[in-house]
N, C-alpha and C positions, 0 to 999 in steps of 0.2 A: 540493472535492468529497466529499474523502474524508469531513469534517464532516455532510454530508448521508447518508451511506451508513451510518457507525457507528451510529448509533441503531436503525438496522434490522436490523442482527445482534443479535436478541434470542439467540439460540441462543448461548453460548459455547463451544461446540464449532466453529463458523466463524472466532473470534478468531486460532487460528494460523494457518490457512490464510489469513485475511486480511491479517495482520501480514506472512508470506511477501509476498505480492502487493505491498503497499504498499513493503516494503524494496527489491523486488526492480526496482519500477518506479522509485524515488527513486535507486538506483543507476546504472540505465540511464538515467536523465537526467543523475544527475552525470557520468557517463563521459563522455555526449555534450557537456553543457557544458565540460567540461574537455577532452576534445579538441582543441575549437577552441579 
């Protein structure tokens, strides 16, 4: 789904925020899988 969202981020100022959200979501998913 991120592949579909990335092209919509025409404003480069949104990239840092998007990166933080993506990394946070990935970290939570990784921790969830690792805890199980």
